[in-house]
N, C-alpha and C positions, 0 to 999 in steps of 0.2 A: 504494500500500500504506500502510495506516495503522499507526501505532505507539501502543502503550500504555506510558506511563512510570509505573512503580510508585513508591510512596513510598520504597522502598529505593534508588531510582536506576536499577534495571535497566529496560531497554527491551525490550518484546516486539514482534516484528513480526507484525502481524495480517494474515491473508489475506482477500480478499473471498470470502465464503462464498455458496454457492448457496441458493436458497429451500429446496431439499430438505434441505441440511445444516442450515439454520436451523431447519426444522421438526423434524428429528431431535434437535437440541439442546434445543429447548423441550419436546418430548415426553418427553425423558429426565428432566425435572424431576418427572414423575409417579412415578418410581421412588424418590424421596426421601420421607422421613417428617418432617413438621413437628413441632417441639417447642413446646409451649404453656405459658404461665404460668397462674397460678390465675384470671386474668381472661379466659383464652381467646385471648390475643394470641400470635401466632407470635413466638418468641424465638430460634429456631434451626432447624437442619435436621440430621437424622441420616442416616447412610449416604451421605455425600457424596463419598467418595474416588473411586469408580468414575465418578461423574458429572463431577467436576472434571477427572479425567484425560481423559475423553472430550472435554470441551470444549477442553482444551489441545491435544489431538491434532488436532482438527478446525480450530480457529481460528488456530493458530500457523503462520506461513509458514516452513517449513524448520526449526523449532525443536521439533517435537513428538516428539522421540526420548525413549526411556527415560532416557538419561543427562542430557539437559537438564531434563526434568521432575523427576527425583530431585534435581537441583541447586537447585531452587526451594524456598524456605522455605514452611512452611505459611501464613504471613502473605501471602507473595507469591501463592501459589495462590488463597487466599481473596479477596484483592484483585482478581486477574484475573477470577475467577468472578463476583464481585458486579458488577464493571464491565461484563463482557460480558452478564450476565443483564439488567442495566438497559438496555443498548444494544439488545439483541435484543427484549425485551418492550416497552420504550417505543417502539421503532421501529415495532412493529406497531400500537400504539395511535395513534400519530401518523398512520400511513398510512391508518387507518380513518376518520379525521375528514374530513368534507366541508367545503369552504369555502363 
């Protein structure tokens, strides 16, 4: 089991997720709406609460309860989500490359 140590010092126990769970998480990103600056660059995402909660429930090993999630700060939730998003999406890109 892998752990994710947040900047706050809190450690989250991550579970090994199945391919189906991973696909469900990545697909849930389509439910979010990107926010763009005047140059057309993505600078944020709207409607993230439901998606972040879903990611926490699926990815945390034994910690995905309402009580635990409510106890996380918004910064901790955001850091978790960004770390997991990078891990899941970059993992797919790396797996697709042939040597």
